[in-house]
C-alpha positions as CSV (number, residue, x, y, z in Angstrom):
1,M,-118.7,-58.3,25.9
2,S,-119.3,-54.7,27.3
3,K,-117.8,-51.7,25.5
4,P,-115.1,-49.8,27.3
5,K,-116.2,-46.6,28.9
6,A,-115.6,-43.5,26.8
7,P,-113.3,-40.9,28.5
8,L,-115.3,-38.0,30.0
9,P,-114.3,-34.3,29.8
10,V,-112.5,-33.2,33.0
11,V,-113.4,-29.7,34.4
12,R,-111.2,-28.2,37.0
13,W,-113.3,-26.2,39.4
14,T,-112.0,-23.4,41.6
15,A,-113.7,-21.0,44.0
16,S,-112.7,-18.2,41.6
17,A,-114.2,-17.7,38.1
18,E,-111.3,-19.4,36.3
19,I,-112.3,-22.7,34.7
20,T,-110.0,-25.2,32.9
21,F,-111.2,-28.3,31.1
22,Y,-109.6,-31.1,29.3
23,D,-111.6,-32.4,26.3
24,P,-110.6,-36.0,25.4
25,A,-112.3,-35.7,22.0
26,V,-109.6,-33.2,20.8
27,G,-106.9,-34.0,23.4
28,A,-106.5,-30.4,24.5
29,T,-106.9,-28.2,27.5
30,R,-108.8,-24.9,27.3
31,D,-109.5,-22.1,29.8
32,F,-112.8,-20.3,30.3
33,R,-114.1,-17.5,32.5
34,S,-117.2,-19.5,33.7
35,L,-118.7,-22.9,33.7
36,K,-121.5,-21.8,31.3
37,Q,-118.9,-20.8,28.7
38,A,-117.2,-24.2,29.2
39,A,-120.5,-26.1,28.9
40,Q,-121.2,-24.4,25.5
41,A,-117.9,-25.8,24.2
42,L,-118.5,-29.4,25.4
43,D,-120.3,-32.0,23.4
44,S,-120.9,-34.2,26.5
45,R,-123.2,-33.2,29.4
46,A,-121.5,-35.8,31.7
47,V,-118.2,-34.6,33.1
48,V,-115.6,-35.3,35.9
49,A,-115.4,-32.4,38.4
50,C,-111.8,-31.9,39.4
51,L,-111.3,-29.9,42.6
52,S,-108.4,-27.5,42.7
53,R,-105.6,-28.1,45.2
54,R,-106.7,-25.2,47.4
55,T,-110.2,-26.6,47.5
56,A,-109.6,-30.2,48.6
57,F,-107.5,-31.6,51.5
58,I,-105.1,-34.6,51.1
59,R,-103.7,-36.6,54.0
60,S,-101.8,-39.9,54.1
61,L,-101.8,-42.0,57.2
62,R,-101.6,-45.6,58.5
63,V,-104.9,-47.4,59.4
64,P,-105.5,-50.9,60.8
65,N,-105.4,-53.6,58.1
66,I,-109.2,-54.1,58.2
67,S,-112.0,-54.1,55.7
68,P,-112.9,-50.9,53.7
69,Q,-116.2,-50.7,55.5
70,E,-114.5,-50.8,58.9
71,V,-112.0,-48.2,57.8
72,E,-114.8,-45.9,56.7
73,R,-116.5,-46.2,60.1
74,M,-113.2,-45.5,61.8
75,L,-112.4,-42.5,59.7
76,S,-115.9,-41.1,60.2
77,V,-115.0,-40.9,63.9
78,Q,-111.5,-39.5,63.5
79,I,-111.9,-37.3,60.4
80,G,-112.3,-34.1,62.5
81,Q,-108.9,-34.7,64.0
82,L,-107.2,-35.1,60.5
83,F,-108.4,-31.8,59.0
84,P,-109.0,-28.3,60.4
85,I,-112.8,-28.5,59.9
86,K,-115.4,-30.2,62.0
87,A,-116.3,-33.7,61.0
88,E,-119.9,-33.0,60.4
89,E,-118.9,-30.2,57.9
90,L,-116.7,-32.5,55.8
91,A,-117.3,-35.0,53.0
92,F,-114.4,-37.5,52.6
93,G,-113.2,-40.4,50.6
94,F,-110.2,-42.7,50.9
95,R,-107.9,-45.0,49.0
96,L,-106.4,-48.1,50.6
97,T,-103.0,-48.8,49.1
98,N,-101.0,-52.0,49.0
99,D,-98.4,-50.6,51.3
100,V,-98.8,-52.7,54.5
101,T,-96.4,-52.5,57.4
102,P,-96.6,-53.6,61.1
103,E,-98.0,-50.1,61.8
104,G,-100.9,-50.7,59.4
105,R,-102.0,-50.1,55.8
106,L,-101.3,-46.8,54.1
107,A,-104.5,-44.9,53.3
108,I,-104.8,-41.7,51.2
109,V,-107.6,-39.6,52.6
110,D,-109.2,-36.8,50.6
111,A,-111.8,-34.4,52.0
112,V,-113.7,-31.2,51.1
113,P,-116.0,-29.0,53.0
114,L,-119.6,-30.0,52.5
115,A,-120.6,-26.4,51.7
116,T,-118.0,-26.4,48.9
117,L,-119.1,-29.7,47.5
118,R,-122.7,-28.6,47.4
119,M,-121.6,-25.4,45.6
120,V,-119.8,-27.6,43.1
121,F,-122.9,-29.6,42.3
122,A,-125.0,-26.5,42.1
123,D,-122.6,-24.7,39.8
124,F,-122.4,-27.6,37.4
125,A,-126.2,-28.1,37.4
126,E,-126.8,-24.5,36.7
127,A,-124.5,-24.8,33.7
128,G,-126.4,-27.8,32.4
129,L,-123.7,-30.3,33.2
130,R,-124.0,-33.7,35.0
131,V,-121.2,-34.6,37.4
132,E,-120.3,-38.3,37.2
133,H,-117.3,-38.1,39.6
134,V,-115.8,-35.5,42.0
135,V,-112.1,-36.0,42.6
136,P,-109.2,-33.8,43.8
137,A,-106.9,-32.6,40.9
138,A,-103.8,-33.9,42.7
139,F,-104.7,-37.5,42.0
140,G,-104.0,-36.9,38.3
141,S,-100.3,-36.5,39.2
142,A,-100.3,-40.1,40.7
143,L,-101.8,-41.5,37.5
144,M,-99.2,-39.6,35.4
145,A,-96.3,-40.9,37.5
146,Q,-97.6,-44.5,37.2
147,K,-98.0,-44.1,33.5
148,L,-94.3,-42.9,33.2
149,G,-93.0,-45.5,35.6
150,A,-91.7,-42.9,38.0
151,M,-92.9,-44.5,41.2
152,T,-91.3,-41.9,43.5
153,C,-91.1,-38.4,42.1
154,A,-92.5,-34.8,42.2
155,V,-95.1,-33.7,39.6
156,V,-95.0,-30.0,38.9
157,E,-97.6,-28.1,37.0
158,V,-98.9,-24.6,36.6
159,A,-102.4,-24.3,38.2
160,P,-104.8,-21.3,38.5
161,E,-103.8,-20.9,42.2
162,G,-100.0,-21.0,41.5
163,L,-97.3,-23.7,41.1
164,A,-98.8,-27.1,42.0
165,I,-96.3,-29.6,43.4
166,D,-97.4,-33.1,44.2
167,I,-95.2,-35.7,45.9
168,I,-95.6,-39.4,44.7
169,D,-94.1,-42.2,46.8
170,N,-94.3,-45.8,45.7
171,G,-96.9,-44.8,43.1
172,E,-99.2,-43.1,45.6
173,L,-100.0,-39.4,46.2
174,V,-98.7,-38.6,49.7
175,Y,-98.4,-34.8,49.7
176,S,-99.7,-31.8,47.7
177,R,-99.1,-28.1,48.0
178,I,-99.4,-24.8,46.0
179,A,-96.3,-22.6,45.8
180,P,-96.2,-19.0,44.5
181,A,-96.4,-18.8,40.7
182,T,-93.0,-18.3,39.1
183,E,-91.2,-19.0,35.8
184,D,-87.7,-18.9,37.3
185,A,-86.1,-22.4,37.1
186,E,-84.0,-21.9,40.2
187,T,-86.9,-20.8,42.3
188,I,-89.0,-23.8,41.0
189,E,-86.2,-26.2,42.0
190,T,-86.0,-24.6,45.4
191,E,-89.8,-25.1,45.9
192,I,-89.6,-28.7,44.8
193,A,-86.8,-29.4,47.3
194,R,-88.7,-27.7,50.0
195,T,-91.8,-29.8,49.2
196,F,-89.8,-33.0,49.3
197,G,-88.5,-32.0,52.7
198,I,-92.0,-31.2,54.1
199,S,-93.4,-34.6,52.9
200,G,-90.5,-36.6,54.4
201,V,-89.8,-38.3,51.0
202,Q,-86.3,-38.4,49.7
203,P,-85.7,-36.1,46.7
204,A,-86.2,-38.1,43.4
205,D,-87.1,-37.5,39.8
206,V,-89.2,-34.5,38.6
207,I,-92.1,-34.6,36.1
208,V,-93.2,-31.3,34.6
209,A,-96.8,-31.5,33.3
210,G,-98.5,-29.1,30.9
211,N,-96.5,-26.3,29.3
212,L,-94.1,-25.7,32.3
213,D,-90.5,-25.2,31.3
214,L,-87.9,-26.7,33.6
215,P,-84.7,-27.9,32.0
216,S,-83.6,-30.0,34.9
217,A,-86.8,-32.2,34.9
218,Q,-86.3,-35.9,34.1
219,F,-89.8,-36.3,32.4
220,R,-91.6,-33.8,30.2
221,P,-94.8,-35.6,28.9
222,G,-96.2,-32.4,27.5
223,E,-99.8,-33.0,28.7
224,S,-101.8,-31.9,31.7
225,T,-102.5,-34.1,34.6
226,L,-106.2,-33.5,33.8
227,A,-105.8,-35.8,30.8
228,L,-105.1,-38.7,33.1
229,L,-108.4,-38.2,35.0
230,A,-110.4,-38.4,31.8
231,G,-110.1,-42.2,31.4
232,A,-111.5,-45.2,33.2
233,D,-108.7,-45.0,35.8
234,I,-111.0,-42.7,37.8
235,D,-112.9,-45.8,39.0
236,R,-109.7,-47.5,40.1
237,L,-108.6,-44.6,42.2
238,G,-111.5,-45.1,44.7
239,V,-111.5,-41.5,45.9
240,K,-114.8,-40.3,44.6
241,L,-116.4,-37.6,46.8
242,E,-120.1,-37.5,47.2
243,L,-122.8,-35.8,49.3
244,P,-124.0,-37.6,52.4
245,E,-127.5,-37.9,51.0
246,E,-126.1,-39.5,47.8
247,S,-124.0,-41.9,49.9
248,R,-127.1,-43.0,51.9
249,K,-129.1,-43.4,48.7
250,R,-126.4,-45.6,47.1
251,K,-126.2,-47.8,50.2
252,Q,-130.0,-48.0,50.4
253,Q,-130.2,-49.1,46.8
254,K,-127.6,-51.8,47.6
255,E,-129.7,-53.0,50.5
256,V,-132.8,-53.0,48.3
257,A,-131.0,-55.2,45.8
258,K,-130.1,-57.6,48.5
259,T,-133.6,-57.7,49.8
260,R,-135.0,-58.3,46.3
261,L,-132.6,-61.2,45.8
262,A,-133.7,-62.7,49.2
263,V,-137.4,-62.4,48.2
264,L,-136.7,-64.2,44.9
265,G,-134.8,-66.9,46.8
266,L,-137.8,-67.3,49.2
267,A,-140.2,-67.5,46.2
268,A,-138.1,-70.2,44.6
269,A,-138.0,-72.1,47.9
270,L,-141.8,-71.9,48.2
271,L,-142.2,-73.2,44.7
272,L,-139.8,-76.0,45.5
273,C,-141.8,-76.8,48.6
274,A,-145.0,-76.9,46.6
275,W,-143.5,-79.2,44.1
276,V,-142.2,-81.5,46.8
277,G,-145.7,-81.5,48.4
278,L,-147.4,-82.5,45.2
279,D,-144.9,-85.1,44.5
280,Y,-145.3,-86.5,48.0
281,S,-149.1,-86.6,47.6
282,D,-148.8,-88.6,44.4
283,M,-146.4,-91.0,46.1
284,R,-148.8,-91.4,49.0
285,A,-151.6,-92.3,46.6
286,V,-149.5,-95.0,45.1
287,A,-148.4,-96.2,48.5
288,K,-152.0,-96.8,49.6
289,K,-152.2,-99.5,46.9
290,S,-149.4,-101.3,48.5
291,D,-149.1,-100.8,52.2
292,S,-146.3,-103.3,52.6
293,A,-144.1,-101.6,50.0
294,W,-144.9,-98.2,51.5
295,N,-144.1,-99.2,55.0
296,S,-140.8,-100.6,53.9
297,K,-140.0,-97.5,52.0
298,T,-141.1,-95.3,55.0
299,A,-138.8,-97.2,57.3
300,R,-135.9,-96.8,54.9
301,L,-136.5,-93.0,54.6
302,K,-136.7,-92.7,58.4
303,R,-133.3,-94.3,58.7
304,Q,-131.9,-91.9,56.1
305,R,-133.5,-89.0,57.9
306,D,-132.0,-90.1,61.2
307,T,-128.6,-90.4,59.5
308,L,-128.9,-86.9,58.1
309,Q,-130.2,-85.5,61.4
310,N,-127.1,-87.0,63.2
311,G,-124.9,-85.3,60.6
312,L,-126.8,-82.0,61.0
313,N,-126.4,-82.2,64.8
314,E,-122.7,-82.8,64.4
315,M,-122.3,-79.8,62.0
316,Q,-124.3,-77.6,64.4
317,R,-121.9,-78.7,67.2
318,M,-118.9,-77.7,65.1
319,A,-120.5,-74.4,64.0
320,T,-120.1,-72.7,67.4
321,P,-116.3,-72.9,67.7
322,I,-116.0,-72.0,64.0
323,S,-118.1,-68.9,64.5
324,R,-116.0,-68.0,67.6
325,S,-112.8,-68.4,65.5
326,F,-113.8,-66.2,62.6
327,E,-116.3,-63.8,64.1
328,P,-114.7,-62.2,67.2
329,A,-117.1,-60.6,69.7
330,Q,-115.7,-57.1,69.0
331,T,-114.3,-55.7,65.8
332,A,-111.5,-53.2,65.7
333,S,-113.9,-50.4,64.6
334,D,-116.2,-51.1,67.6
335,V,-113.3,-51.0,70.1
336,L,-111.9,-47.7,68.5
337,T,-115.4,-46.1,68.7
338,V,-115.8,-46.8,72.4
339,V,-112.2,-45.6,73.1
340,G,-112.8,-42.4,71.1
341,Q,-116.0,-41.6,72.9
342,G,-114.2,-41.4,76.3
343,T,-111.2,-39.4,75.1
344,P,-110.8,-36.1,77.1
345,D,-110.6,-32.8,75.2
346,D,-106.9,-32.3,76.0
347,L,-105.8,-35.9,75.2
348,W,-105.0,-37.1,71.7
349,L,-104.6,-40.7,70.4
350,T,-101.6,-41.2,68.2
351,G,-101.5,-45.0,67.9
352,F,-103.9,-47.9,67.9
353,S,-103.0,-51.6,67.6
354,F,-105.6,-54.4,67.4
355,E,-104.6,-57.9,66.7
356,R,-106.5,-61.2,67.1
357,G,-105.7,-62.8,70.5
358,K,-103.4,-60.0,71.7
359,P,-104.0,-57.0,74.0
360,V,-105.2,-53.8,72.5
361,T,-102.5,-51.1,72.6
362,I,-103.3,-47.3,72.6
363,R,-100.7,-44.6,72.4
364,G,-101.4,-41.0,72.9
365,T,-100.3,-37.5,74.1
366,S,-102.0,-35.5,76.9
367,K,-101.5,-32.1,78.4
368,A,-102.1,-33.3,81.9
369,N,-101.7,-36.5,84.0
370,E,-105.2,-36.0,85.3
371,S,-106.6,-36.5,81.8
372,I,-104.7,-39.8,81.5
373,S,-106.1,-40.9,84.9
374,A,-109.6,-40.0,83.9
375,F,-109.1,-41.9,80.6
376,L,-107.9,-45.0,82.5
377,E,-110.9,-44.8,84.8
378,Y,-113.3,-44.6,81.8
379,L,-111.6,-47.6,80.1
380,S,-111.7,-49.6,83.3
381,A,-115.4,-48.9,83.7
382,Q,-116.3,-50.4,80.3
383,D,-117.8,-53.9,80.3
384,R,-116.2,-54.5,76.9
385,F,-112.6,-54.3,78.3
386,R,-110.6,-55.9,81.1
387,D,-107.1,-55.8,82.4
388,V,-106.7,-52.1,81.7
389,K,-103.0,-51.1,82.4
390,L,-100.9,-48.0,82.0
391,V,-97.7,-49.2,80.3
392,F,-95.8,-45.9,80.6
393,A,-96.4,-42.2,81.0
394,N,-93.4,-40.0,80.1
395,N,-93.2,-36.2,80.3
396,G,-92.1,-34.4,77.2
397,V,-92.3,-31.0,75.4
398,I,-93.9,-30.2,72.1
399,A,-93.6,-26.7,70.7
400,D,-92.6,-25.4,74.2
401,T,-95.8,-27.0,75.6
402,P,-95.4,-29.7,78.4
403,V,-97.0,-32.9,77.4
404,V,-97.2,-36.5,78.7
405,N,-96.7,-39.3,76.2
406,F,-98.4,-42.5,77.4
407,S,-99.3,-46.1,76.4
408,I,-102.2,-48.1,77.7
409,T,-103.1,-51.8,77.1
410,F,-106.2,-53.7,77.7
411,H,-107.9,-56.9,76.6
412,A,-111.0,-56.6,74.5
413,V,-113.5,-59.1,75.8
414,G,-114.0,-61.9,73.3
415,N,-110.8,-61.3,71.4
416,I,-109.3,-64.7,71.9
417,P,-106.8,-66.5,69.6
418,I,-108.3,-68.8,66.9
419,S,-106.3,-71.7,68.4
420,E,-108.2,-71.2,71.7
421,A,-111.6,-70.8,70.1
422,Q,-112.5,-74.5,70.3
423,K,-111.4,-75.0,73.9
424,K,-114.1,-75.0,76.5
425,G,-113.7,-72.8,79.6
426,V,-111.3,-70.3,77.9
427,K,-111.7,-66.9,79.4
428,A,-112.9,-64.4,76.8
């Protein structure tokens, strides 16, 4: 039985010189002027790098209820539309929650500029520390809320940048902001109410972390949210941020492991074939001494082979409809990638619905009818799609700017219902 992982020290990194770390060995939080000073006070070289709330972005949104790999590919295309930085300049992670509705699964996306992430690794390396995980500080609030059983609440804590307010809904971090630093209870309560309003979550209980004094709070655990990030829960969060080259290296190592396993399987198969061949040779030598017995046995084996071959032919016949049933010609991520490549600059996609055997639905907003027409022409020209239709296009106004809200449906070729997969002649 493997030993449980020892909690790692958590170091909160900011762009300024202020460094805070939580040491699980003594159960206390300490402040330092630099990483080098903090490193001298730590017994462990391995740490969790915790990004301050002004450093990392947090966004909650609904995504199709598909595999994590497909969600990652989809977000890699759309990530530039979620945050105010170009996609190629961002490193991101995401957490898929258990909150699933007809609109999709709730995902919590965290991101940080690549330049900042490289600076983090460089600063820690210069201080002689090895970063095991990089995670936004706000996720410690979600862990604290779950520990206290406050599934919907606000977690308030004094941070180097100001007053940190994190909104938790159904146990998940959905919004985080930094308010001006203050010790006035009435002002803090006003900021909490304002944050609930911005997040769209109904006002609920309040948790004050650390040494913050707020008499009206329902929970006062007396510890920092950094303490919750020191344990093994960091793996369960699934929001680790990493550099692109590290991500590629990890995936390559996984592929190498698969290849190694395949090679070992092939070697085992060759040994088995060699053993069967030797065994067959011995049997043939014995058979030569008794042609009659050998011929009889050969005939019996041929009949068995024919029976097995008939069974194999039947299974191969059944394999085609089964493959069509469970492996559609186009995945949701492939369809979304093709759609995204043809989106005009002044047109934004606000909704995407992909279900087995049903038309694909796209909802969006555009500044001009011409862009919608161009988008329709692009979709109609794709060999992957057919029956492209404009369901509606309604004029509207957003922030005094005229817009056109629209909905388009089309059929993704090969996306047929499972019940139709075994029927011959069904149009894909």
